[in-house]
C-alpha positions in Angstrom: -21.5 8.4 67.1 -21.6 5.0 68.1 -22.2 3.3 64.7 -19.0 5.5 63.7 -17.1 3.9 66.4 -18.1 0.4 65.9 -17.4 0.7 61.9 -13.7 2.0 62.9 -13.1 -0.5 64.9 -14.2 -3.5 62.4 -12.5 -2.2 59.5 -9.4 -1.8 61.9 -9.6 -5.4 62.7 -9.8 -6.8 59.2 -6.8 -4.6 57.5 -4.1 -5.4 60.0 -1.6 -7.7 58.5 -1.3 -11.7 59.5 0.9 -12.4 62.6 3.0 -15.4 62.7 2.0 -17.8 65.3 5.0 -17.7 67.1 4.9 -14.1 67.3 1.6 -13.8 69.0 2.1 -12.6 72.6 -0.8 -13.3 74.2 -1.6 -17.4 73.1 1.1 -19.1 75.6 -1.7 -19.3 78.0 -2.2 -23.3 78.5 -6.1 -22.4 78.7 -5.7 -21.8 74.8 -4.4 -25.4 74.1 -7.8 -26.8 72.6 -7.6 -23.8 70.1 -4.4 -23.8 69.4 -3.9 -26.3 66.8 -6.8 -24.5 64.9 -5.8 -21.0 65.3 -2.0 -22.1 63.5 -3.8 -23.5 60.7 -6.5 -20.8 60.1 -3.7 -17.7 60.2 -0.7 -19.8 58.5 -3.7 -20.0 55.7 -4.2 -16.3 55.8 -8.3 -17.1 56.7 -7.8 -15.2 60.2 -5.8 -12.7 60.7 -3.8 -11.1 63.6 -3.0 -7.6 64.9 -0.6 -5.4 64.6 0.8 -5.5 67.7 1.6 -9.5 67.5 -1.2 -10.1 70.1 -4.2 -12.7 68.5 -6.9 -11.9 70.8 -8.5 -14.9 71.7 -11.2 -13.6 73.7 -12.5 -10.9 71.3 -16.1 -11.5 69.9 -16.8 -12.1 66.1 -19.0 -9.7 64.5 -21.3 -10.8 62.0 -19.8 -9.1 58.7 -16.5 -10.2 60.0 -18.1 -14.2 59.6 -19.2 -13.2 56.6 -15.7 -12.4 55.8 -13.7 -15.4 57.0 -16.3 -17.6 55.2 -15.4 -15.6 51.8 -12.1 -16.6 52.6 -12.9 -19.9 53.1 -14.1 -20.4 49.7 -11.1 -18.3 48.1 -12.3 -15.1 47.6 -8.5 -14.0 47.7 -7.0 -16.4 45.4 -6.1 -15.2 41.8 -7.0 -18.5 39.9 -10.9 -17.1 41.3 -10.1 -13.2 40.9 -12.7 -13.5 37.2 -15.1 -15.6 39.1 -15.0 -12.8 41.7 -15.3 -9.7 39.4 -18.7 -10.9 38.3 -20.3 -12.1 41.4 -19.5 -8.4 42.2 -21.2 -7.6 38.9 -23.9 -9.6 39.4 -25.0 -8.7 42.2 -24.3 -5.1 42.3 -27.5 -4.0 42.5 -28.7 -6.6 45.6 -25.8 -4.6 48.1 -26.4 -1.4 46.9 -29.2 -0.7 49.5 -26.0 -1.8 52.2 -23.5 0.5 53.4 -20.8 -1.8 53.6 -16.9 -2.0 52.5 -17.3 -5.4 51.8 -19.2 -5.8 49.0 -16.7 -8.4 47.3 -16.6 -11.2 49.9 -20.8 -10.8 50.3 -21.0 -11.1 46.5 -19.0 -13.9 46.1 -21.2 -15.9 49.2 -24.4 -15.0 47.3 -23.0 -16.3 43.6 -22.4 -19.7 45.5 -25.3 -20.1 46.9 -24.3 -19.5 50.2 -26.3 -16.5 51.3 -29.8 -15.1 50.1 -30.9 -11.2 49.8 -32.9 -12.5 53.0 -29.7 -13.2 55.1 -28.5 -9.8 54.1 -31.5 -7.6 56.3 -29.4 -10.1 58.6 -25.9 -10.2 58.2 -25.2 -6.8 56.6 -27.5 -4.0 56.9 -26.0 -0.7 59.5 -27.6 -1.7 63.1 -26.5 -5.5 62.2 -23.1 -6.1 60.8 -21.2 -4.7 63.4 -23.2 -6.6 66.3 -21.1 -9.6 67.7 -22.2 -13.3 65.9 -23.9 -15.4 68.4 -23.6 -19.4 68.4 -26.9 -20.0 66.8 -25.9 -17.4 64.3 -22.8 -19.4 63.2 -24.8 -23.3 63.4 -26.6 -21.4 60.7 -23.8 -19.8 58.8 -21.7 -22.8 59.1 -24.5 -25.1 57.9 -25.1 -23.0 54.8 -20.9 -23.0 53.9 -21.0 -26.6 53.7 -23.8 -26.2 51.2 -26.4 -27.8 53.3 -29.1 -25.2 52.8 -32.0 -27.7 53.2 -31.5 -27.9 56.7 -33.6 -25.3 57.5 -36.1 -26.7 55.5 -36.3 -29.5 57.7 -39.7 -30.8 57.9 -39.5 -31.4 61.9 -36.8 -29.6 63.9 -33.9 -32.3 65.4 -34.4 -33.4 69.1 -31.4 -31.2 71.0 -30.7 -32.7 74.7 -29.1 -29.4 75.5 -30.6 -28.2 78.6 -31.1 -24.8 77.4 -32.7 -26.5 74.0 -35.7 -24.1 74.6 -33.7 -20.9 74.4 -32.5 -21.9 70.8 -35.0 -20.0 68.1 -37.2 -22.7 66.0 -35.7 -21.6 62.9 -32.1 -22.6 64.2 -32.7 -26.1 65.1 -32.5 -27.8 62.0 -28.9 -26.0 61.9 -27.9 -26.2 65.2 -29.0 -30.4 65.1 -27.0 -30.6 61.9 -23.3 -28.7 63.3 -23.8 -30.4 66.3 -24.4 -33.9 64.9 -21.7 -33.2 62.2 -18.9 -32.4 64.7 -18.7 -28.7 64.0 -19.7 -27.6 67.3 -20.4 -28.9 70.7 -22.1 -28.1 73.9 -20.7 -26.1 76.7 -20.4 -26.7 80.7 -23.5 -28.5 82.4 -24.9 -29.6 78.7 -25.7 -26.4 77.2 -25.9 -24.9 74.0 -25.2 -21.0 74.9 -27.2 -20.1 72.1 -27.2 -16.5 72.6 -23.4 -16.6 73.6 -21.1 -14.6 71.7 -18.9 -15.9 69.6 -15.2 -15.7 70.2 -12.0 -15.2 67.7 -10.8 -18.5 69.2 -13.9 -20.3 68.7 -14.4 -18.9 65.1 -11.1 -20.3 64.1 -12.2 -23.5 65.5 -15.2 -24.0 63.7 -14.0 -23.1 60.2 -11.0 -25.3 60.9 -13.5 -28.2 61.4 -15.5 -27.0 58.5 -12.5 -26.9 56.2 -11.9 -30.2 57.7 -15.6 -31.3 56.3 -15.5 -29.5 53.5 -17.8 -31.7 50.9 -16.9 -31.1 47.9 -13.6 -31.5 45.5 -12.7 -28.7 42.8 -12.2 -29.3 39.0 -11.1 -26.8 36.7 -11.1 -26.3 32.9 -12.9 -25.7 30.1 -16.3 -26.5 28.7 -16.6 -28.8 25.7 -20.3 -29.8 25.5 -23.8 -30.5 27.5 -26.0 -33.2 27.1 -29.6 -31.4 28.1 -30.9 -35.2 27.7 -29.0 -37.0 29.9 -27.9 -33.6 31.8 -24.2 -34.5 31.4 -21.7 -31.8 31.3 -18.3 -32.6 29.4 -15.3 -30.5 30.3 -11.5 -30.7 29.6 -9.1 -30.3 32.4 -6.0 -28.5 32.7 -4.3 -31.9 32.5 -6.3 -32.2 28.8 -8.4 -35.5 30.4 -12.0 -35.1 28.8 -14.4 -36.1 32.0 -17.7 -36.2 31.9 -20.2 -35.2 34.9 -24.1 -35.5 35.7 -25.7 -33.0 36.9 -29.1 -32.6 39.0 -32.4 -30.5 40.1 -30.3 -29.0 43.1 -26.9 -28.2 41.1 -26.3 -24.6 40.9 -25.3 -23.0 37.6 -23.9 -19.9 37.4 -22.5 -18.0 34.0 -20.6 -14.6 34.1 -21.7 -14.4 37.8 -25.5 -15.1 37.2 -28.1 -18.1 37.8 -28.1 -20.3 34.2 -28.6 -23.3 33.0 -25.5 -25.7 31.6 -27.3 -25.3 28.2 -26.2 -21.6 28.1 -22.1 -22.2 28.4 -20.6 -22.1 25.2 -17.8 -24.3 24.3 -14.2 -23.1 25.8 -15.6 -21.4 28.4 -13.9 -21.7 31.3 -15.5 -23.5 34.1 -15.1 -24.9 37.5 -17.2 -27.5 39.0 -18.0 -28.3 42.5 -18.4 -32.5 43.1 -19.6 -33.7 46.3 -18.4 -36.8 48.0 -21.1 -38.6 46.2 -20.2 -37.8 43.0 -22.7 -35.4 42.0 -22.3 -31.7 40.9 -22.9 -29.1 43.2 -22.0 -26.1 41.3 -20.9 -25.0 37.7 -19.8 -22.0 37.2 -18.5 -20.6 33.8 -16.9 -17.7 32.5 -18.1 -16.7 29.0 -15.3 -17.2 26.4 -13.8 -13.9 25.2 -12.6 -12.1 21.8 -10.9 -14.5 19.5 -7.9 -13.5 18.3 -5.1 -15.0 15.7 -1.6 -15.4 16.1 0.3 -17.1 13.3 4.5 -18.1 13.0 6.4 -21.1 13.1 5.9 -24.0 15.4 8.7 -24.6 17.1 7.4 -26.9 20.5 4.7 -28.1 23.1 5.8 -28.6 26.9 3.1 -29.5 29.8 3.3 -27.0 32.3 1.6 -27.1 35.5 -1.0 -25.0 34.0 -1.6 -27.3 30.8 0.2 -27.4 27.8 2.2 -24.6 26.0 2.9 -23.9 22.6 5.9 -22.3 21.5 5.5 -20.1 18.3 8.4 -17.6 16.6 7.9 -14.9 14.1 9.3 -15.7 10.8 10.8 -12.5 10.8 12.4 -11.3 14.0 12.9 -14.9 14.8 11.3 -14.1 18.5 9.8 -16.9 20.6 6.4 -17.0 22.3 4.4 -18.9 24.6 0.8 -19.8 24.4 -1.3 -22.3 26.7 -4.0 -24.5 25.2 -7.3 -24.7 26.4 -8.8 -27.5 27.5 -10.4 -28.5 24.2 -8.3 -27.6 21.1 -8.9 -28.6 17.6 -5.9 -29.0 15.7 -5.4 -29.5 11.7 -2.6 -30.3 9.2 -3.6 -29.0 6.0 -7.1 -30.2 5.3 -7.2 -32.8 7.7 -8.3 -32.3 11.4 -8.5 -34.6 14.7 -4.6 -34.2 14.7 -2.8 -34.0 18.7 0.0 -31.4 19.2 2.4 -34.4 19.2 2.1 -34.4 15.7 3.2 -31.2 14.5 6.8 -31.0 13.2 9.1 -28.1 14.5 9.1 -25.9 11.3 5.4 -25.9 10.9 3.6 -22.8 9.9 1.0 -22.8 12.2 -2.2 -20.4 13.0 -3.6 -20.3 16.3 -6.6 -19.1 17.4 -7.2 -18.1 20.8 -10.0 -17.4 23.1 -9.6 -15.7 25.9 -5.5 -15.8 26.1 -5.4 -19.9 24.8 -5.7 -21.9 21.9 -8.8 -22.9 21.4 -7.2 -23.9 17.3 -3.9 -24.9 15.6 -3.8 -24.8 11.7 -0.6 -26.0 10.5 1.2 -26.7 7.2 4.6 -27.1 5.7 6.5 -24.6 6.1 6.6 -23.4 2.2 3.2 -22.9 0.5 1.9 -21.2 -2.7 -0.8 -19.0 -3.5 -2.5 -17.0 -6.2 -4.7 -13.6 -7.2 -5.3 -10.7 -8.1 -3.4 -7.7 -6.4 -6.7 -5.9 -4.0 -4.2 -3.6 -2.2 -0.6 -2.5 -1.6 0.3 -1.3 2.0 3.7 0.2 2.3 4.3 1.4 6.0 4.5 0.5 8.6 5.3 -2.7 6.5 4.9 -3.9 2.9 1.8 -5.9 2.4 -0.3 -7.3 -0.1 -4.1 -8.1 -0.2 -4.8 -10.6 -2.7 -8.2 -11.4 -3.6 -8.4 -15.1 -5.0 -12.3 -16.8 -5.2 -13.9 -14.5 -3.7 -11.8 -13.8 -0.4 -9.1 -11.2 0.5 -6.2 -12.4 2.2 -3.1 -10.1 3.3 0.6 -11.4 3.5 3.5 -10.0 4.4 6.0 -9.6 2.1 10.0 -9.9 2.7 12.0 -7.3 2.1 14.4 -9.6 0.0 11.4 -10.9 -1.9 12.3 -11.8 -5.4 10.1 -10.0 -8.2 8.9 -11.0 -11.6 6.8 -8.9 -14.3 6.0 -9.7 -17.1 8.4 -12.3 -17.9 11.1 -9.6 -16.0 12.9 -9.6 -13.4 12.0 -6.2 -11.6 11.4 -4.7 -7.9 8.0 -4.7 -5.9 7.6 -0.6 -6.9 6.3 -2.3 -10.2 3.8 -4.3 -9.0 0.6 -2.5 -9.0 -3.3 -3.0 -7.9 -5.2 -5.2 -10.7 -2.3 -7.3 -11.4 -2.1 -11.0 -11.5 0.1 -12.6 -9.1 1.6 -15.8 -8.3 2.7 -16.3 -4.7 5.6 -18.1 -2.9 5.2 -17.9 0.8 7.4 -19.4 3.7 5.9 -19.3 7.2 2.9 -17.3 5.3 6.0 -14.5 4.1 5.9 -13.7 0.6 9.4 -14.5 -0.5 8.9 -14.4 -4.1 6.1 -13.0 -6.3 5.3 -13.1 -10.1 3.2 -10.8 -11.7 1.2 -10.4 -15.1 -0.8 -6.8 -16.2 -3.1 -6.2 -18.5 -1.8 -3.5 -20.7 -3.7 -1.1 -22.5 -4.1 3.0 -23.6 -6.7 4.6 -23.4 -7.8 8.1 -24.7 -10.1 10.6 -22.7 -10.6 13.1 -20.8 -10.1 13.5 -16.7 -13.7 13.6 -14.9 -12.0 13.2 -11.3 -8.6 13.3 -9.6 -8.5 12.2 -5.9 -5.2 13.1 -4.7 -4.5 10.7 -2.1 -1.3 9.6 -0.5 -2.4 5.7 0.7 -4.5 5.7 -2.8 -4.7 8.2 -5.4 -7.0 7.4 -8.2 -8.4 8.9 -11.1 -11.9 8.9 -13.8 -11.4 9.3 -17.1 -14.4 9.9 -19.7 -13.2 7.9 -22.6 -13.8 8.5 -26.3 -17.2 6.3 -25.9 -18.7 8.7 -23.2 -18.1 5.9 -20.1 -16.2 6.6 -17.5 -13.8 4.5 -16.0 -12.0 4.8 -12.5 -8.4 3.7 -12.1 -5.6 3.2 -9.7 -3.0 5.9 -9.8 0.4 4.6 -9.4 2.1 7.0 -6.9 5.4 7.2 -9.4 3.4 7.3 -12.8 5.2 9.1 -15.1 3.6 12.5 -16.1 3.4 14.8 -18.8 2.2 17.9 -20.4 2.7 19.4 -23.7 6.0 17.1 -23.6 7.4 18.7 -20.5 7.5 16.5 -17.2 5.0 17.7 -15.0 3.3 16.2 -11.6 -0.3 15.0 -10.4 -0.9 18.7 -9.5 -0.6 20.3 -12.5 -3.3 17.7 -14.6 -6.5 19.8 -14.9 -10.4 18.5 -14.9 -11.2 18.3 -18.9 -7.3 17.8 -19.7 -7.7 15.3 -23.0 -5.3 12.6 -21.6 -2.9 9.4 -23.4 -3.0 7.1 -20.4 -1.3 3.8 -20.2 -3.0 1.0 -17.6 -1.5 -1.9 -15.7 -3.9 -3.6 -14.9 -6.4 -1.1 -13.0 -3.6 1.2 -12.4 -2.4 4.4 -14.2 1.1 4.1 -14.7 2.0 7.3 -17.5 -0.7 10.3 -18.3 0.2 12.5 -21.2 -2.0 15.5 -21.6 -2.4 16.6 -25.3 -1.4 19.9 -26.5 -3.8 22.1 -27.9 -2.3 24.4 -30.5 -3.2 28.0 -30.1 -5.7 28.3 -33.4 -7.8 25.0 -32.5 -11.5 24.5 -33.9 -14.5 23.5 -32.5 -17.7 22.7 -34.5 -20.9 22.1 -32.9 -24.5 23.1 -31.2 -24.9 25.2 -28.2 -26.4 23.3 -25.6 -26.8 26.2 -23.3 -25.5 29.7 -22.4 -24.2 31.2 -19.1 -24.2 34.6 -19.4 -23.2 35.0 -15.7 -19.8 33.7 -15.8 -19.4 34.3 -19.7 -18.8 31.0 -20.8 -21.1 28.0 -23.3 -21.3 24.7 -23.8 -21.4 22.4 -26.6 -23.0 19.4 -27.0 -20.8 16.1 -27.0 -18.0 18.8 -25.7 -16.8 18.2 -22.6 -14.6 21.2 -22.4 -16.2 25.1 -21.5 -15.8 27.5 -23.6 -15.1 31.2 -22.5 -16.3 34.0 -25.2 -16.4 37.3 -23.1 -13.4 37.8 -25.6 -14.5 36.6 -28.3 -15.3 39.0 -32.1 -19.0 37.2 -33.1 -20.2 37.3 -36.5 -22.9 35.5 -38.5 -21.6 33.1 -41.6 -22.7 35.8 -43.8 -20.0 38.1 -42.8 -22.3 40.2 -40.6 -21.5 41.3 -37.2 -22.8 40.2 -34.2 -22.5 40.3 -30.2 -22.0 37.3 -27.7 -25.8 38.4 -26.6 -27.2 36.9 -30.2 -25.6 33.4 -29.0 -28.4 31.3 -28.0 -29.3 27.1 -27.3 -29.7 25.7 -30.5 -27.3 27.8 -32.7 -24.5 25.5 -34.7 -21.7 27.7 -34.4 -17.9 27.5 -35.2 -15.2 28.1 -32.4 -11.5 30.0 -33.0 -9.9 29.3 -29.1 -6.8 29.0 -27.2 -6.6 26.5 -24.9 -6.4 27.5 -20.7 -6.5 25.5 -17.5 -8.8 22.6 -19.3 -11.1 24.7 -20.8 -10.7 27.0 -23.8 -10.5 30.9 -24.7 -12.5 32.1 -27.7 -11.1 34.8 -29.9 -13.8 34.2 -32.8 -17.4 32.5 -33.2 -18.9 32.1 -35.9 -22.9 31.4 -36.0 -24.0 29.3 -38.8 -27.7 29.4 -38.0 
């Protein structure tokens, strides 16, 4: 029961809304003058928050878990610009914190990610039975020293000499940290030259300690994008938000985090978002990086660029809708005009056709061309919806183009429309901002005779396979509006049958018309029987694609004698008198010649 009460009190403290300094009703007493400036600054910055009844409760003790939360706020855990790094930290330390029943894994993960806390520290400050207990003064000295990235204090060869009358009461392992905190003005002794190491830290004291820490924070932060890393010189080059490229030197003590986990600088990819923390001496203390996200491309018309607080913004409008969108440049951007690289954004002209390569939503490459271009190749695919697009193959590369609704089309020397452009046509294109505005097509025209082997009825890509007279089979695209006749009467694709003898006209690799040959009632077919199917009552002749059904046929021999259907065998030379039916034949008379 005690544990539950402590947890409720802790959570209640942390979720209370910040009260403005002037509204704290319990801070009017002059005895709080020593902490007044610190409390005002810490509450204004949102590091420490007041209570819902407009009190600050300066005498209340601070628990161990609360001290960790406050430290994480000092490091920016709640700042929007750090959100992705915080998420990476949570994911990286998910296993470490799985053993702890705490609602503040986000804040603790961030401290571990920053190198402030270790897994051993969690046992002392986040475990059940520890998290809700009041923070002692010697423990605050340890945490504040680590917050200032002086983790080495605890590994000093010898503990400092402390003049406090109660120095013997300070745990031996804590003395180096107390010595650092005192010598750097973070903490002072109490009355009668005592440090009071076991005393509980109050909210007023914690506000003062954090205020001093923030005034002595040892690093400056630079944000940008990764350009390169020279492992021989241990130099990392980044492009900051002002598009300025700078080099920073790493030491063996520098911490590197990639996507929340420990890493080395040479594993950070170019274009990655990077935060570098630099000590006053100029040495890099911490490198934080997030791997670049998926790459996407955007094409349009370049309008202008503008320098804004976040960096350089590029304005691009859609060539069809004229809608303008803005894209932020990453720290390092490769810019091309035509085939020439090494260009600057200032060299691009209003009206240039541009293709932006985006990574993580930021531009990492710009390729610009004059607004009017030409292209040529062979039509590989046609897309009708939601907008008309042509895929054109040239030199082994396929490129998809949007077609302007008012495109000018000529085919085989005549003015026509897009409806006459088919797969397999050779085309020459005129492009304005990457959109086809005029098209000249040429088709290789041919007429083929044969029989239908396969029909694929597909609304997007109907196809037909023809076995030609030399027995070779070829698949062709079937134009949706292909003209089809059967026995000289108009028909549609559903009237076609496998085995139909057809004459097809082809443009490029697309069938534009099909004529199904009429077969007379008294068609005569000669040939050698390849096999007999008595179950279904038909025979197959060698070299003849169509089946001949014989169940109703009269059978005779060459000498005029009468036979039976069952007398027909493979290898017999026959003459069949037939009528056509659904792509096959129905025999009325069969003469067995041998």
